[in-house]
matplotlib code that plots the C-alpha trace (Angstrom):
import matplotlib.pyplot as plt

x = [65.4, 68.3, 70.0, 73.4, 73.6, 76.0, 76.1, 78.4, 80.0, 80.8, 79.0, 77.3, 75.7, 72.7, 74.4, 77.9, 80.5, 82.2, 85.7, 85.4, 84.6, 87.5, 89.8, 88.6, 87.8, 90.2, 89.3, 87.8, 84.7, 81.0, 78.6, 74.9, 72.2, 69.6, 67.1, 67.2, 66.8, 63.9, 62.2, 62.4, 60.9, 58.1, 57.2, 56.8, 54.9, 52.6, 52.0, 50.7, 48.7, 45.2, 46.5, 47.4, 51.1, 54.4, 57.7, 60.7, 64.0, 66.3, 69.4, 71.5, 71.3, 73.1, 73.7, 75.4, 74.0, 73.3, 71.3, 69.4, 68.7, 67.4, 65.0, 63.9, 63.0, 60.8, 59.0, 60.5, 60.9, 63.7, 64.3, 67.4, 69.2, 71.7, 72.2, 74.6, 72.0, 69.5, 71.9, 72.5, 68.8, 68.2, 71.2, 69.7, 66.6, 64.3, 61.5, 61.9, 58.3, 59.0, 61.8, 61.5, 64.3, 64.8, 67.5, 68.0, 70.5, 69.6, 71.5, 69.8, 71.8, 70.5, 67.0, 67.4, 68.8, 66.0, 63.3, 64.9, 64.7, 61.0, 61.1, 57.9, 58.6, 60.7, 60.5, 61.3, 62.8, 62.8, 61.2, 64.4, 64.6, 60.9, 61.7, 64.7, 62.8, 60.1, 62.6, 64.4, 61.2, 59.8, 63.1, 62.8, 59.1, 58.4, 56.2, 57.7, 55.6, 56.3, 55.7, 56.9, 58.9, 57.3, 59.3, 56.7, 59.1, 58.6, 61.3, 62.0, 63.8, 66.8, 70.4, 70.9, 72.8, 70.0, 67.1, 65.5, 62.1, 62.9, 62.8, 66.6, 67.3, 68.2, 65.4, 62.1, 60.0, 58.5, 55.0, 53.5, 54.7, 53.6, 50.2, 51.6, 54.3, 51.8, 49.9, 53.1, 53.9, 50.5, 51.4, 54.7, 54.7, 55.7, 54.9, 52.4, 52.3, 50.2, 51.9, 53.2, 56.4, 57.5, 60.5, 61.4, 64.6, 66.2, 66.5, 63.2, 62.1, 58.9, 55.7, 54.6, 56.7, 55.3, 51.8, 52.5, 53.9, 51.2, 48.4, 50.1, 50.3, 46.7, 45.7, 47.8, 46.4, 42.8, 43.7, 45.3, 42.4, 40.0, 42.1, 41.7, 45.0, 44.8, 46.8, 47.1, 50.1, 51.6, 55.3, 55.8, 59.5, 61.3, 63.0, 61.7, 64.6, 66.4, 67.6, 71.3, 71.3, 69.5, 66.5, 67.2, 66.5, 63.3, 61.6, 57.9, 56.9, 56.0, 52.4, 52.1, 53.5, 51.1, 48.1, 49.2, 49.4, 46.0, 44.5, 45.9, 46.0, 44.0, 40.7, 42.5, 42.4, 45.9, 48.7, 51.2, 54.9, 57.3, 61.1, 62.6, 66.3, 67.9, 65.0, 65.5, 69.3, 70.5, 70.7, 71.0, 74.7, 77.7, 81.4, 83.9, 87.4, 90.5, 92.3, 95.8, 97.0, 95.9, 97.6, 97.0, 97.2, 97.0, 93.8, 92.4, 92.7, 92.8, 91.9, 93.3, 91.5, 92.1, 88.8, 88.7, 86.6, 87.1, 85.3, 82.5, 82.3, 79.0, 80.6, 82.8, 80.3, 77.2, 78.6, 76.7, 76.5, 77.1, 77.1, 80.4, 80.2, 83.1, 83.0, 84.2, 81.3, 83.4, 85.3, 82.9, 85.4, 87.2, 85.7, 87.8, 86.8, 88.2, 88.0, 87.8, 90.0, 91.4, 94.8, 93.8, 95.9, 93.0, 91.9, 88.4, 89.2, 87.1, 84.3, 83.3, 84.2, 84.2, 82.9, 83.0, 84.0, 86.2, 89.9, 90.6, 94.0, 95.8, 94.0, 90.6, 87.6, 84.9, 81.6, 80.3, 76.6, 73.8, 76.2, 74.2, 73.0, 75.3, 78.3, 79.9, 78.2, 79.9, 83.4, 86.4, 90.1, 91.5, 95.1, 95.2, 93.3, 91.5, 87.7, 86.7, 84.9, 81.2, 79.8, 76.1, 75.1, 72.0, 71.5, 74.8, 75.9, 77.8, 79.3, 81.7, 79.4, 82.1, 85.7, 88.5, 90.5, 94.2, 96.6, 97.5, 93.7, 93.6, 96.8, 96.0, 93.1, 95.6, 97.1, 100.4, 100.6, 103.0, 105.7, 105.9, 105.2, 108.3, 110.7]
y = [121.8, 119.5, 118.0, 119.7, 122.2, 123.7, 122.3, 123.9, 125.8, 122.7, 121.7, 118.3, 115.8, 114.8, 113.9, 113.3, 116.1, 116.6, 116.9, 113.3, 112.1, 114.1, 112.5, 109.0, 109.1, 111.8, 114.6, 115.3, 113.2, 113.3, 113.0, 112.2, 112.5, 109.7, 111.9, 114.4, 111.7, 110.2, 113.5, 114.7, 111.5, 111.5, 115.1, 114.4, 111.1, 112.9, 115.7, 113.2, 111.2, 110.5, 110.6, 107.5, 108.3, 106.4, 108.0, 106.7, 108.2, 109.4, 107.3, 109.7, 112.2, 110.0, 106.3, 105.2, 101.8, 103.1, 106.0, 103.7, 101.2, 103.9, 105.0, 101.4, 100.8, 103.9, 102.4, 104.3, 102.9, 104.0, 106.0, 104.7, 105.8, 103.0, 99.3, 100.2, 102.2, 99.4, 97.0, 99.4, 99.7, 95.9, 95.4, 97.9, 95.8, 97.8, 95.6, 95.4, 96.4, 99.8, 100.7, 103.0, 103.0, 106.5, 108.1, 109.2, 106.5, 103.0, 100.2, 97.0, 95.1, 97.4, 96.9, 93.2, 93.2, 95.4, 93.2, 90.2, 91.9, 92.6, 96.3, 98.4, 100.1, 102.3, 106.1, 106.1, 109.2, 108.6, 106.7, 104.8, 103.7, 102.7, 100.4, 98.9, 98.2, 96.5, 94.3, 93.4, 92.6, 90.5, 88.5, 87.7, 86.9, 89.8, 92.9, 96.2, 98.8, 102.2, 105.9, 108.2, 111.1, 114.2, 117.5, 120.2, 123.1, 124.7, 126.8, 125.6, 128.9, 127.0, 126.6, 125.9, 122.7, 121.2, 122.4, 119.4, 120.5, 123.0, 122.2, 122.7, 120.1, 116.5, 115.0, 113.5, 113.8, 117.1, 117.7, 118.3, 114.9, 112.9, 111.8, 110.4, 108.5, 107.0, 105.8, 104.2, 102.7, 101.0, 99.1, 97.8, 94.3, 93.5, 97.0, 98.2, 101.9, 103.1, 106.2, 109.7, 111.1, 114.7, 116.1, 119.7, 120.2, 120.3, 122.8, 124.4, 127.1, 128.3, 126.3, 128.1, 126.0, 122.8, 124.1, 124.8, 121.3, 119.5, 121.2, 120.1, 116.6, 116.7, 117.8, 115.1, 112.4, 113.4, 113.5, 110.1, 108.6, 110.0, 108.2, 104.9, 104.7, 103.3, 105.9, 104.5, 106.3, 109.8, 110.2, 113.9, 113.6, 115.5, 118.8, 120.5, 122.6, 122.9, 126.0, 126.3, 129.8, 129.2, 131.3, 133.5, 130.6, 128.8, 126.6, 125.7, 123.3, 119.8, 120.5, 123.2, 121.0, 118.2, 120.5, 121.6, 118.0, 117.2, 120.4, 119.8, 116.0, 114.6, 113.9, 111.8, 108.7, 107.8, 106.7, 109.5, 108.6, 111.1, 111.0, 113.3, 113.2, 116.5, 117.5, 114.4, 114.1, 117.7, 119.2, 115.8, 115.7, 117.9, 117.8, 118.3, 119.5, 120.7, 123.9, 123.3, 126.8, 130.4, 132.9, 136.5, 137.2, 140.6, 141.9, 138.5, 135.9, 132.2, 129.5, 126.3, 123.1, 119.4, 119.0, 119.9, 120.2, 116.4, 115.8, 118.4, 119.7, 121.6, 125.0, 124.7, 122.9, 124.9, 128.0, 126.6, 128.2, 126.2, 127.8, 127.2, 126.9, 126.7, 123.5, 125.5, 127.8, 130.1, 131.2, 134.1, 136.8, 138.6, 138.0, 138.0, 138.1, 134.9, 132.2, 128.6, 126.6, 123.1, 121.7, 120.5, 122.1, 124.1, 127.7, 126.3, 124.3, 126.1, 125.4, 129.0, 132.4, 135.9, 134.9, 136.8, 134.1, 133.7, 134.1, 130.4, 129.0, 125.8, 122.8, 124.4, 122.4, 123.7, 122.2, 122.7, 122.5, 121.0, 118.6, 115.4, 115.5, 115.4, 115.5, 112.1, 110.6, 113.1, 112.8, 111.6, 110.7, 113.6, 114.4, 110.8, 112.0, 109.3, 109.2, 110.5, 108.4, 108.7, 108.5, 107.9, 109.2, 108.0, 109.8, 109.2, 106.4, 106.6, 104.2, 104.6, 103.6, 104.1, 103.7, 105.7, 103.5, 103.2, 104.5, 100.8, 100.3, 103.2, 102.6, 98.9, 99.6, 100.2, 97.4, 97.5, 96.0, 93.0, 95.1, 97.3, 94.8, 92.8, 95.8]
z = [194.4, 195.2, 198.2, 198.1, 201.0, 203.5, 207.0, 209.6, 206.7, 204.7, 201.4, 201.8, 199.4, 201.5, 204.8, 203.4, 203.6, 200.2, 201.7, 203.0, 199.5, 198.1, 200.6, 200.0, 196.2, 195.0, 192.7, 190.3, 190.7, 190.0, 192.9, 192.5, 195.1, 195.4, 197.2, 194.4, 191.7, 193.5, 194.2, 190.6, 189.3, 191.9, 191.2, 187.5, 188.2, 190.6, 188.1, 185.6, 188.1, 186.6, 183.0, 181.1, 181.0, 181.0, 182.0, 180.1, 181.4, 178.6, 179.1, 177.1, 180.0, 182.5, 181.8, 185.0, 186.0, 189.6, 188.2, 185.8, 188.6, 190.8, 188.0, 187.3, 191.0, 190.9, 187.9, 185.0, 181.5, 179.3, 176.1, 174.4, 171.3, 170.7, 171.3, 174.1, 175.9, 175.4, 177.0, 179.9, 180.5, 180.4, 182.7, 185.2, 185.4, 183.1, 181.5, 177.7, 177.2, 178.9, 176.5, 173.4, 170.8, 169.4, 167.3, 163.8, 162.7, 164.0, 162.2, 161.0, 163.6, 166.4, 165.1, 165.2, 168.7, 170.0, 168.3, 169.9, 173.3, 172.8, 173.4, 173.4, 170.1, 167.8, 167.1, 163.3, 161.7, 158.0, 155.1, 154.6, 158.2, 158.1, 155.1, 156.8, 160.0, 158.0, 156.3, 159.6, 161.4, 158.6, 158.4, 162.1, 162.0, 164.4, 164.4, 165.2, 167.0, 165.5, 166.1, 163.3, 164.6, 163.1, 162.8, 163.5, 162.6, 166.1, 167.5, 171.1, 171.9, 173.3, 172.3, 168.5, 169.3, 171.3, 169.2, 167.4, 166.1, 163.4, 159.7, 159.4, 162.1, 161.1, 163.2, 162.1, 159.0, 157.8, 159.3, 155.9, 154.7, 157.7, 156.4, 153.2, 155.1, 157.5, 154.5, 153.1, 156.5, 156.6, 153.4, 154.7, 156.3, 159.9, 161.2, 163.8, 163.1, 166.0, 167.5, 166.8, 168.2, 168.6, 170.5, 169.8, 171.9, 175.3, 178.2, 177.2, 179.8, 178.1, 177.7, 174.5, 172.1, 173.8, 173.3, 169.6, 169.1, 171.0, 169.1, 165.8, 167.2, 168.1, 164.6, 163.1, 165.3, 164.4, 160.7, 160.8, 162.7, 160.1, 157.5, 159.3, 161.3, 164.8, 166.9, 170.4, 171.8, 171.6, 172.5, 173.5, 174.1, 176.8, 176.9, 180.1, 181.4, 184.7, 186.7, 185.8, 187.2, 190.4, 191.2, 188.1, 185.7, 186.8, 184.2, 184.3, 187.1, 186.0, 187.2, 184.6, 182.0, 182.9, 182.8, 179.3, 178.1, 179.5, 178.0, 174.5, 174.2, 177.1, 175.2, 172.5, 174.7, 173.8, 176.2, 176.7, 176.7, 178.2, 177.8, 180.5, 181.1, 182.2, 184.5, 186.6, 186.7, 185.9, 189.4, 191.0, 190.2, 190.7, 189.6, 192.5, 191.7, 193.5, 192.8, 191.5, 191.1, 190.9, 188.6, 187.6, 183.9, 182.1, 183.7, 184.6, 187.3, 186.4, 188.8, 187.5, 188.7, 188.1, 186.2, 182.6, 179.4, 178.8, 182.2, 181.6, 178.0, 178.3, 178.9, 175.9, 173.6, 174.4, 176.1, 179.1, 182.5, 185.6, 189.1, 191.0, 194.7, 197.2, 199.2, 202.2, 202.8, 204.9, 201.8, 201.3, 200.5, 199.2, 195.8, 192.7, 189.0, 187.5, 185.0, 186.3, 183.8, 183.5, 182.6, 179.0, 176.3, 174.7, 175.1, 175.2, 178.4, 180.9, 183.4, 184.1, 182.8, 184.3, 187.7, 190.9, 193.3, 196.4, 195.6, 195.7, 196.7, 196.0, 197.6, 197.8, 196.6, 194.3, 193.2, 189.7, 190.1, 188.0, 186.3, 186.6, 183.0, 179.9, 182.2, 182.7, 179.7, 177.4, 179.0, 177.2, 177.7, 175.7, 176.6, 178.0, 181.1, 183.0, 183.2, 186.6, 189.2, 189.9, 193.4, 194.5, 197.9, 199.8, 203.1, 205.1, 202.8, 199.6, 197.0, 194.1, 191.2, 188.5, 189.7, 188.3, 185.8, 185.9, 183.3, 182.5, 181.9, 179.5, 177.6, 177.5, 175.2, 172.4, 170.4, 168.5, 165.0, 164.6, 162.9, 166.0, 168.7, 167.9, 168.1]

ax = plt.figure().add_subplot(projection="3d")
ax.plot(x, y, z, "-o")
ax.set_aspect("equal")
plt.show()
């Protein structure tokens, strides 16, 4: 569930009417609900109550400092995939020993920085990375805690671009090579190889692929322990989906997910690390836009709004579906088949295709739902468009948690070489 609802015919974020935000902040803008963020975290935490589990929010899903600080105050650790995300997590008040550094391409400089911060550990994805981390840790007189990311060749039955656990994906080491690489890791200095990591993909709506992966993880943990490895933690990644299509697209409840984890891994007496991202922030955020124009093409109506693919790229990149709601709930009809498109000079610039929606007119407001994950974090300034502001709502209060920059700010990032600056 989420906390965006109609009150007296007007769409609200908690107790704040969206037209007020549009008037004061300007469109387009992202809006996040504190109540939804808190509820999703607590539902997951309560599902794992009684298990030795640590929730590390996946910063890549939404890296706004206000969102991270909200998670940190609830007790979340963080899953980061770059030095920048690590710095964001630390700036938001996350304890270093609750941070896991994942990602397929960590540089030696990033490793050194993370070791200096004293993070909990690294999810290592290749033999070359393992050797590099050993060298960096040894040069610093440090010990790096490590879980090897193992690719189980499990089909998560999700979109090809967010599937990470199949053999053709770039992530992790092949399952059949895992035992030999753990043996090699034990011989390397400055490493504490005491965990296993698996993450098979994102937006997963069926527990069966998780079960397959967890059973493989269990078998590997037992095999490694028989070989003398001390396996103390199991990182099961994230990936639980969210309902992008409302009641027609309902993923498993966290309670079901937690029962599966307990059933497959619970007797191993290892700490379970979870890395949820989308399931916490996905439907905690929306993108609000204004209608610029409406026009009728040859057999199709186009509603042109001031938000574009550079603001929310998921529909173009993943063919992703986001519900579109009129902010004015009285705009119930007549309905018109239409594409919701932006002003960017690309045919792929759209937010929704072939939708039966009210016949919007210039000045109307729309809300693109379930945009709190992989929305603002993937935005760009393509076409020299400004990054849009982000707003956090808490009850009847709200704050701009990322202001809209100016064109001077954006253009000022460029520098002219001397031979042009003097002309």
